[in-house]
C-alpha positions, 0 to 999 in steps of 0.5 A, a space after each residue: 488466539 487473535 483475530 483476523 487481520 481486519 484488513 483481509 476481512 473488510 476492506 475500508 470504505 473508498 473516500 473521496 473518489 479514490 481508487 484504490 491501487 496495489 504498490 509494490 514496497 518500492 513505489 511505497 517507499 515513493 509517497 514519503 512527502 518529499 517528492 510527488 512521484 513521477 506517476 502522481 504528475 502524468 496521470 489522474 490516479 488513486 491520488 487525484 490531478 497533481 499539480 508539480 507545485 502540489 504537496 507530495 502525499 504521505 502514505 502509511 502502511 501497516 500490515 499492508 494496508 496503505 493510508 493517506 495520512 498527507 493531512 498530519 504533515 507535521 506528525 508523518 512528515 518530514 521533520 515529523 515525530 512519526 517522518 520515519 514511517 512516511 513511505 513505510 511498512 510500519 506495522 512491527 514498529 506500531 506492533 511493539 511501540 517501537 520508534 526503533 528504524 530496524 522495524 520498518 519495513 520489516 514484511 517478514 517481521 508482520 508474521 512472526 508478531 506474538 498473539 498481544 502484538 498482533 491484536 495491537 497491529 490490527 488495533 491500528 489497522 482499525 484506528 487509521 481505517 476510521 480516521 484516514 483514506 484507505 488508499 490501497 495496499 502492498 503486494 509481497 514480492 512473492 505474488 507479483 507477476 513475473 515479467 518474464 512468464 509466459 502467459 496463455 492468451 486466456 489469462 491476459 484477457 481475464 486480467 483486463 481489469 474488472 475481475 476479481 481481486 486477488 488475495 492480498 491486493 486492493 484492484 484488479 490485475 490488469 495485464 499488458 502483452 509487449 512482444 514476449 512479456 507481459 505486465 501487470 499495470 495495476 501497479 
Protein backbone atom coordinates (compact mmCIF):
# COMPACT_ATOMS: atom_id res chain seq x y z
CA UNK A 1 0.00 0.00 0.00
CA UNK A 2 1.27 3.53 -0.76
CA UNK A 3 2.44 5.77 2.02
CA UNK A 4 0.49 8.87 3.02
CA UNK A 5 1.20 11.87 0.79
CA UNK A 6 4.34 13.60 2.04
CA UNK A 7 2.68 17.01 1.89
CA UNK A 8 0.07 16.01 4.45
CA UNK A 9 2.53 14.22 6.72
CA UNK A 10 5.22 16.91 6.93
CA UNK A 11 4.96 20.39 5.45
CA UNK A 12 8.05 21.60 3.67
CA UNK A 13 10.27 24.20 5.29
CA UNK A 14 9.73 27.77 4.21
CA UNK A 15 12.76 29.37 2.59
CA UNK A 16 13.82 32.85 1.55
CA UNK A 17 11.25 34.61 3.71
CA UNK A 18 8.29 32.99 1.94
CA UNK A 19 5.03 33.00 3.87
CA UNK A 20 2.93 30.00 2.86
CA UNK A 21 -0.47 30.90 1.53
CA UNK A 22 -3.69 29.25 0.54
CA UNK A 23 -4.70 29.18 -3.13
CA UNK A 24 -7.93 28.45 -4.92
CA UNK A 25 -7.52 26.61 -8.22
CA UNK A 26 -8.49 29.84 -9.98
CA UNK A 27 -5.84 31.84 -8.13
CA UNK A 28 -3.14 29.29 -8.98
CA UNK A 29 -3.89 29.74 -12.70
CA UNK A 30 -2.68 33.36 -12.44
CA UNK A 31 0.84 32.20 -11.52
CA UNK A 32 1.72 31.02 -15.01
CA UNK A 33 4.60 33.44 -15.58
CA UNK A 34 2.69 35.41 -18.19
CA UNK A 35 1.47 38.29 -16.04
CA UNK A 36 2.05 39.61 -12.53
CA UNK A 37 -1.12 38.93 -10.52
CA UNK A 38 -2.80 42.21 -9.45
CA UNK A 39 -2.64 41.17 -5.78
CA UNK A 40 1.14 40.77 -6.05
CA UNK A 41 1.55 44.28 -7.42
CA UNK A 42 -0.38 45.86 -4.56
CA UNK A 43 1.17 44.30 -1.50
CA UNK A 44 4.06 42.31 -0.11
CA UNK A 45 2.95 38.68 -0.10
CA UNK A 46 4.64 35.34 -0.34
CA UNK A 47 6.00 36.66 -3.62
CA UNK A 48 7.83 39.51 -1.99
CA UNK A 49 7.54 43.01 -3.34
CA UNK A 50 7.28 43.00 -7.14
CA UNK A 51 7.78 45.94 -9.44
CA UNK A 52 5.69 46.07 -12.61
CA UNK A 53 8.71 45.17 -14.75
CA UNK A 54 9.64 42.11 -12.68
CA UNK A 55 8.97 38.78 -14.37
CA UNK A 56 5.82 37.10 -13.15
CA UNK A 57 6.28 34.06 -10.89
CA UNK A 58 5.71 30.55 -12.17
CA UNK A 59 4.08 28.10 -9.76
CA UNK A 60 3.08 24.47 -10.20
CA UNK A 61 0.97 22.30 -7.93
CA UNK A 62 1.55 18.61 -7.33
CA UNK A 63 -1.14 16.92 -5.24
CA UNK A 64 -2.30 20.40 -4.19
CA UNK A 65 1.18 21.34 -2.89
CA UNK A 66 2.35 24.53 -4.62
CA UNK A 67 5.99 25.14 -5.57
CA UNK A 68 7.74 28.15 -7.09
CA UNK A 69 9.53 27.07 -10.29
CA UNK A 70 10.33 30.60 -11.47
CA UNK A 71 14.05 29.85 -11.46
CA UNK A 72 13.40 27.25 -14.19
CA UNK A 73 11.39 29.54 -16.46
CA UNK A 74 13.04 27.97 -19.54
CA UNK A 75 11.36 24.66 -18.60
CA UNK A 76 8.11 25.79 -16.96
CA UNK A 77 7.51 29.18 -18.57
CA UNK A 78 5.75 29.96 -21.81
CA UNK A 79 7.28 27.90 -24.62
CA UNK A 80 9.15 25.62 -22.21
CA UNK A 81 8.93 21.82 -22.36
CA UNK A 82 6.69 21.85 -19.26
CA UNK A 83 5.13 25.26 -19.90
CA UNK A 84 1.66 23.69 -19.84
CA UNK A 85 2.23 22.95 -16.13
CA UNK A 86 2.62 26.66 -15.25
CA UNK A 87 -0.12 27.79 -12.88
CA UNK A 88 -1.71 24.34 -12.93
CA UNK A 89 -2.20 21.21 -10.84
CA UNK A 90 -0.02 18.61 -12.57
CA UNK A 91 0.03 15.72 -10.08
CA UNK A 92 -1.97 13.31 -12.24
CA UNK A 93 0.13 14.14 -15.31
CA UNK A 94 3.36 13.49 -13.39
CA UNK A 95 1.97 10.29 -11.85
CA UNK A 96 1.14 9.00 -15.32
CA UNK A 97 4.34 10.35 -16.94
CA UNK A 98 2.18 12.21 -19.42
CA UNK A 99 2.08 15.68 -20.93
CA UNK A 100 -1.55 15.14 -21.95
CA UNK A 101 -3.44 18.37 -21.17
CA UNK A 102 -6.40 16.28 -20.01
CA UNK A 103 -4.47 15.37 -16.88
CA UNK A 104 -3.85 18.99 -15.88
CA UNK A 105 -6.04 20.46 -13.15
CA UNK A 106 -7.49 16.96 -12.65
CA UNK A 107 -8.19 17.39 -8.94
CA UNK A 108 -10.72 14.54 -8.99
CA UNK A 109 -8.15 12.29 -10.66
CA UNK A 110 -5.80 12.64 -7.69
CA UNK A 111 -8.03 10.32 -5.64
CA UNK A 112 -8.29 7.79 -8.46
CA UNK A 113 -4.59 7.12 -8.95
CA UNK A 114 -3.38 3.52 -8.70
CA UNK A 115 -1.00 2.64 -5.87
CA UNK A 116 1.94 2.75 -8.30
CA UNK A 117 0.87 6.15 -9.66
CA UNK A 118 0.37 7.52 -6.13
CA UNK A 119 3.89 6.43 -5.15
CA UNK A 120 5.25 8.05 -8.34
CA UNK A 121 3.40 11.31 -7.63
CA UNK A 122 4.52 11.32 -3.99
CA UNK A 123 8.08 10.98 -5.28
CA UNK A 124 7.61 14.12 -7.37
CA UNK A 125 6.29 16.00 -4.33
CA UNK A 126 9.36 14.96 -2.32
CA UNK A 127 11.71 15.86 -5.20
CA UNK A 128 10.15 19.30 -5.68
CA UNK A 129 10.18 19.81 -1.90
CA UNK A 130 13.95 19.40 -1.91
CA UNK A 131 14.66 21.43 -5.06
CA UNK A 132 11.96 24.11 -5.14
CA UNK A 133 10.47 26.69 -2.82
CA UNK A 134 7.24 25.53 -1.20
CA UNK A 135 4.77 28.44 -1.31
CA UNK A 136 1.43 26.95 -0.24
CA UNK A 137 -1.47 24.64 -0.97
CA UNK A 138 -4.47 24.58 -3.28
CA UNK A 139 -7.52 24.25 -1.04
CA UNK A 140 -10.27 21.99 -2.42
CA UNK A 141 -13.42 23.84 -3.45
CA UNK A 142 -15.44 21.81 -0.95
CA UNK A 143 -13.34 23.19 1.91
CA UNK A 144 -13.66 26.83 0.92
CA UNK A 145 -15.79 28.89 3.31
CA UNK A 146 -19.23 29.92 2.14
CA UNK A 147 -19.20 33.71 1.80
CA UNK A 148 -22.98 33.76 2.10
CA UNK A 149 -22.97 31.63 5.25
CA UNK A 150 -23.61 32.83 8.77
CA UNK A 151 -20.74 32.59 11.25
CA UNK A 152 -20.96 32.99 15.00
CA UNK A 153 -18.93 35.85 16.49
CA UNK A 154 -16.73 33.34 18.38
CA UNK A 155 -15.84 31.57 15.10
CA UNK A 156 -15.02 34.92 13.51
CA UNK A 157 -12.74 35.80 16.45
CA UNK A 158 -11.03 32.37 16.41
CA UNK A 159 -10.07 32.77 12.76
CA UNK A 160 -7.75 35.75 13.13
CA UNK A 161 -4.73 34.22 11.40
CA UNK A 162 -3.06 33.00 14.59
CA UNK A 163 -4.91 29.71 15.01
CA UNK A 164 -4.19 26.20 13.84
CA UNK A 165 -3.83 25.46 10.15
CA UNK A 166 -6.83 23.46 8.96
CA UNK A 167 -6.32 20.22 7.05
CA UNK A 168 -5.65 20.95 3.39
CA UNK A 169 -4.62 24.54 4.09
CA UNK A 170 -1.12 26.09 4.11
CA UNK A 171 -1.92 28.99 6.41
CA UNK A 172 -4.45 29.72 9.17
CA UNK A 173 -7.74 31.24 8.13
CA UNK A 174 -8.32 34.95 8.52
CA UNK A 175 -12.03 35.75 8.61
CA UNK A 176 -13.28 39.25 7.99
CA UNK A 177 -16.90 40.24 8.41
CA UNK A 178 -18.38 42.79 6.02
CA UNK A 179 -22.04 43.56 6.44
CA UNK A 180 -23.84 40.23 6.64
CA UNK A 181 -21.05 38.26 4.94
CA UNK A 182 -17.85 36.63 6.15
CA UNK A 183 -14.78 36.19 3.94
CA UNK A 184 -11.66 34.12 4.46
CA UNK A 185 -8.95 36.54 3.31
CA UNK A 186 -6.09 34.07 3.78
CA UNK A 187 -6.32 33.38 0.02
